[in-house]
C-alpha positions in Angstrom: -3.4 -9.9 22.6 -0.3 -7.7 21.8 -0.1 -5.8 18.5 3.0 -4.1 17.0 1.5 -0.6 16.4 4.7 1.2 15.3 3.7 1.6 11.6 0.2 2.8 12.7 1.8 5.7 14.4 4.0 6.8 11.5 3.0 10.4 10.7 3.6 9.7 6.9 1.6 6.5 6.6 2.0 4.4 3.4 0.5 1.0 2.7 1.8 -1.0 5.7 1.1 1.9 8.1 -2.5 2.2 6.8 -2.9 -1.5 7.2 -1.7 -1.5 10.8 -3.8 1.6 11.8 -7.0 0.6 10.1 -6.9 -3.0 11.3 -6.1 -1.8 14.8 -9.1 0.6 14.8 -11.4 -2.1 13.4 -10.3 -4.6 16.0 -10.8 -2.0 18.8 -14.4 -1.5 17.7 -15.1 -5.1 18.6 -16.1 -6.3 22.1 -14.7 -9.9 21.6 -11.0 -9.1 21.6 -8.8 -7.0 23.8 -5.8 -5.3 22.1 -2.6 -4.1 23.6 -0.9 -1.8 21.1 2.9 -1.5 21.5 4.7 1.5 19.9 8.4 0.8 20.1 11.3 0.4 22.4 12.4 4.0 23.2 16.2 4.2 22.9 16.6 0.6 21.7 17.6 0.2 18.1 14.7 -1.1 15.9 16.0 -4.6 15.4 16.9 -5.0 19.1 13.4 -3.9 20.2 11.7 -6.3 17.7 13.7 -9.4 18.6 14.7 -8.7 22.3 13.1 -5.7 23.9 9.4 -6.4 23.0 9.3 -10.1 23.9 11.2 -9.4 27.1 8.7 -6.8 28.1 5.8 -9.2 27.3 7.4 -12.0 29.4 6.3 -10.5 32.7 2.6 -10.7 31.7 2.4 -12.9 28.5 -0.6 -12.1 26.2 -2.5 -14.9 24.6 -1.2 -13.9 21.2 1.3 -11.5 19.5 0.6 -10.1 16.0 3.4 -8.5 14.0 1.7 -6.7 11.0 5.0 -5.9 9.3 7.0 -9.1 8.8 9.1 -8.6 12.0 7.7 -11.2 14.4 10.0 -11.9 17.3 11.6 -15.3 16.8 11.6 -15.9 20.5 8.4 -14.9 22.3 6.4 -15.8 25.4 3.3 -16.7 23.4 2.0 -17.8 20.0 2.6 -15.4 17.1 0.9 -14.3 13.9 2.8 -12.4 11.2 1.4 -10.4 8.2 3.4 -10.5 5.0 2.4 -7.9 2.5 4.8 -8.8 -0.3 8.3 -10.0 -1.0 9.5 -7.1 -3.1 12.7 -7.1 -1.1 13.5 -10.5 -2.6 12.5 -9.7 -6.2 13.6 -6.0 -6.5 16.6 -5.9 -4.3 18.0 -2.7 -5.8 15.0 -0.8 -4.5 16.2 -1.2 -0.9 19.2 0.2 1.0 21.6 -2.7 1.7 21.0 -2.8 5.4 17.2 -2.6 5.0 17.1 -5.3 2.4 19.3 -7.6 4.5 17.0 -7.1 7.4 13.9 -8.0 5.4 15.4 -11.0 3.7 16.9 -12.3 6.9 14.0 -12.0 9.3 10.9 -12.3 7.1 11.8 -15.9 6.1 12.5 -16.8 9.7 9.3 -15.1 10.9 7.2 -17.0 8.4 8.8 -20.3 9.5 8.4 -19.4 13.2 4.8 -18.1 13.2 1.8 -20.2 14.3 -0.1 -18.5 11.5 0.8 -16.3 8.5 -1.6 -13.6 7.1 -1.0 -12.6 3.5 -3.0 -9.7 2.0 -3.6 -11.4 -1.3 -3.6 -14.9 -2.9 -0.7 -13.7 -5.1 1.5 -12.9 -2.0 0.4 -16.2 -0.4 1.5 -18.2 -3.5 4.8 -16.2 -3.6 5.5 -17.0 0.1 4.7 -20.7 -0.4 6.9 -21.0 -3.5 9.8 -18.9 -2.3 10.0 -20.0 1.3 8.5 -23.5 1.0 5.8 -22.6 3.5 2.9 -25.1 4.2 -0.2 -23.5 2.6 -2.3 -24.7 5.5 -0.5 -22.2 7.7 -1.3 -19.3 5.4 -4.5 -17.2 5.6 -5.4 -14.7 2.9 -7.0 -11.6 4.4 -7.3 -8.6 2.0 -7.0 -4.9 2.8 -9.8 -2.3 2.4 -10.1 1.3 1.4 -8.9 3.5 4.2 -8.6 7.1 3.0 -11.4 9.3 4.3 -13.3 11.1 1.5 -13.6 14.9 2.0 -16.0 17.6 0.9 -17.0 18.2 -2.7 -14.4 19.6 -5.0 -16.4 22.7 -6.0 -14.7 25.9 -4.9 -11.2 26.7 -4.0 -8.8 24.1 -2.5 -8.2 24.5 1.2 -5.8 27.1 2.4 -2.3 26.1 3.3 -1.9 24.7 6.7 -0.3 21.8 8.7 -2.5 19.3 6.9 -2.5 21.0 3.5 -0.2 21.1 0.5 1.5 24.4 1.3 3.3 24.8 -2.0 0.1 25.8 -3.8 0.6 23.0 -6.4 -2.8 21.5 -5.5 -4.6 24.7 -6.4 -2.8 24.7 -9.8 -3.8 21.1 -10.5 -7.4 21.4 -9.4 -8.1 25.0 -10.5 -10.9 25.8 -12.9 -8.6 26.4 -15.8 -6.2 23.5 -15.1 -6.0 20.7 -17.8 -7.3 17.3 -17.0 -4.8 14.9 -15.4 -3.9 11.3 -14.9 -2.8 10.4 -11.3 -0.2 7.8 -10.3 0.5 7.1 -6.6 3.7 5.4 -5.5 7.1 6.0 -4.0 10.1 6.5 -6.2 11.3 3.0 -6.5 12.1 1.2 -9.8 9.4 -1.5 -9.1 6.7 1.3 -9.4 7.7 1.6 -13.1 6.9 5.3 -13.2 9.5 6.0 -15.9 7.8 3.7 -18.4 4.5 5.3 -17.5 5.8 8.8 -18.2 7.2 7.6 -21.6 3.8 6.0 -22.4 2.0 9.2 -21.4 4.2 11.3 -23.7 3.7 8.8 -26.5 -0.1 8.7 -26.0 -0.6 12.3 -27.1 -3.3 12.8 -24.5 -4.2 16.3 -23.4 -3.8 15.3 -19.8 -1.1 16.2 -17.3 0.6 13.3 -15.5 0.6 13.9 -11.7 2.7 11.6 -9.5 2.3 11.5 -5.8 4.6 9.6 -3.5 7.5 9.9 -1.1 11.0 9.0 -1.8 11.7 5.5 -0.6 14.3 3.8 -2.8 17.9 3.1 -2.3 20.0 6.3 -1.5 20.6 8.3 -4.7 18.3 6.2 -6.9 15.1 8.2 -6.2 16.8 11.5 -7.0 18.0 10.2 -10.4 14.5 8.8 -11.1 12.8 12.1 -10.1 15.1 14.0 -12.4 14.2 11.7 -15.3 10.5 11.9 -14.6 10.7 15.7 -14.4 12.5 15.9 -17.7 9.6 13.9 -19.3 7.2 16.5 -18.0 5.5 14.7 -15.1 4.5 16.7 -12.1 6.1 15.3 -9.0 4.2 16.1 -5.8 6.1 14.1 -3.2 4.2 13.0 -0.1 0.9 14.8 0.5 -1.6 14.8 3.3 -4.6 12.5 3.3 -6.8 15.5 2.6 -4.8 16.5 -0.5 -4.5 12.9 -1.7 -8.3 12.4 -1.5 -8.8 15.6 -3.5 -6.3 14.6 -6.1 -7.9 11.2 -6.4 -11.4 12.6 -6.9 -10.2 15.2 -9.4 -8.3 12.7 -11.7 -9.7 11.3 -14.9 -7.8 8.1 -14.3 -5.8 6.4 -11.6 -2.9 4.7 -13.3 -0.9 2.0 -11.4 1.9 0.7 -13.6 3.8 -1.3 -10.9 5.9 -4.3 -11.8 5.3 -5.9 -8.4 2.7 -5.4 -5.7 1.4 -7.3 -2.7 -2.2 -6.0 -3.0 -2.5 -2.5 -4.7 -4.6 -0.6 -2.2 -4.6 2.6 -4.4 -6.8 0.7 -6.8 -9.6 0.4 -4.2 -9.1 4.0 -3.0 -9.8 5.2 -6.6 -12.6 2.8 -7.2 -14.3 3.8 -3.9 -14.4 7.4 -5.3 -15.8 6.4 -8.7 -12.4 7.1 -10.4 -11.6 4.7 -13.3 -8.5 2.5 -12.9 -6.0 1.3 -15.4 -3.2 -0.9 -14.1 -0.5 -3.5 -14.7 -1.6 -7.0 -15.7 0.2 -8.7 -12.8 -1.3 -11.3 -10.5 -1.9 -9.2 -7.4 -3.4 -6.3 -9.2 -5.7 -8.6 -11.3 -6.8 -10.1 -8.0 -7.6 -6.7 -6.4 -9.1 -5.2 -9.5 -11.5 -8.2 -9.9 -12.3 -7.3 -13.5 -13.1 -3.7 -12.7 -9.9 -2.1 -14.3 -8.3 -1.8 -17.7 -5.1 -3.8 -17.8 -1.9 -3.4 -19.7 1.5 -5.0 -20.0 3.7 -2.9 -17.6 6.9 -3.8 -19.6 5.5 -2.4 -22.9 5.4 1.4 -23.3 3.1 1.0 -26.3 0.6 -1.1 -24.4 0.6 1.2 -21.4 -0.3 4.1 -23.9 -3.0 1.9 -25.4 -4.4 1.2 -21.9 -4.6 4.9 -21.1 -6.7 5.5 -24.3 -8.9 2.5 -23.7 -9.6 3.3 -20.1 -10.6 6.9 -21.0 -12.9 5.6 -23.6 -14.5 3.3 -21.0 -14.5 5.7 -18.1 -18.2 5.5 -17.1 -18.3 1.6 -17.2 -15.0 1.3 -15.3 -16.2 3.8 -12.7 -19.4 1.9 -12.1 -17.6 -1.5 -12.0 -15.0 0.0 -9.6 -17.6 1.3 -7.2 -19.2 -2.1 -7.0 -15.8 -3.8 -6.5 -14.7 -1.5 -3.8 -17.9 -2.0 -1.9 -17.0 -5.6 -1.3 -14.1 -4.6 1.0 -14.2 -3.1 4.4 -12.0 -3.0 7.5 -14.7 -4.5 9.6 -14.7 -7.6 7.3 -10.9 -7.6 7.4 -10.9 -7.5 11.2 -13.4 -10.4 11.4 -11.3 -12.5 9.1 -8.1 -11.6 11.1 -9.9 -12.6 14.3 -10.7 -15.9 12.7 -6.9 -16.3 12.2 -6.3 -15.5 15.9 -8.9 -18.1 16.9 -7.2 -20.7 14.8 -4.1 -20.2 16.9 -5.8 -19.5 20.3 -9.3 -21.0 20.4 
């Protein structure tokens, strides 16, 4: 079968890239499926490669199946197709996307879902959204969850690693994790409005907690919007770290007193499981996808209410040990090998 591996090869992987890379690795560990990973069309523009170049290349030797793990399934193809839909944020939070990017997602995701022989959604919440918004037959949709993917490094004792190609060269990591550094709350997410980071920063200020607020994530919103948001977050006292390496992200997670995820809209919420797998308590928005992923192992708050977010921070800190234990148990029920097995079941439903 053919697999679109472009996101898996992104040097700065985020949610969709981690999904593609870890699913591909798990499928390759199996001996009952042969995967051909395709990495892009060279000089062809992105959209031209997706809709023309890739299917034309496959036409000479058609695979049994084609899987697009990123919404962009070729509408014409020489074989059956499976598409993964992570979320429909581009429909709900349009201002978070550059105009051309938003147009592409809204134009082709709907058509990919209609065209696909099977649709994978990473949560029941996303599946329900796809059915309601696009009128998709629920019998064509398969819910296959993500799993923790970030490798856990050595113990935190001792000095942080020296600056290098895979390290946070600014020295900010050493300041946050140093022996004399104050405790901190960690939020992970790019600088888009849907991540709701400004309300979190205001709630943190209102909470009176002795913790710092550390925010990790790349820019990713519409041009100009992320700069303005970063300025407002900085003025509230939050520490903005930008994109960090996997090694640094793992260390920051393990050093946090809480993982806070205040998002207004998510497809799955992988950062919840990453924190839980490390015994870090989680407090997050009470929205369908995050309730589903948390499975009762997180403190919940109303993400539109600054007072309730502050309340959630206090309550989660008071329940740290119980939340940590519940989170470890919850995270252990997810693995990429299980995800690969369920994904292979979807492939078999299309090509027995």
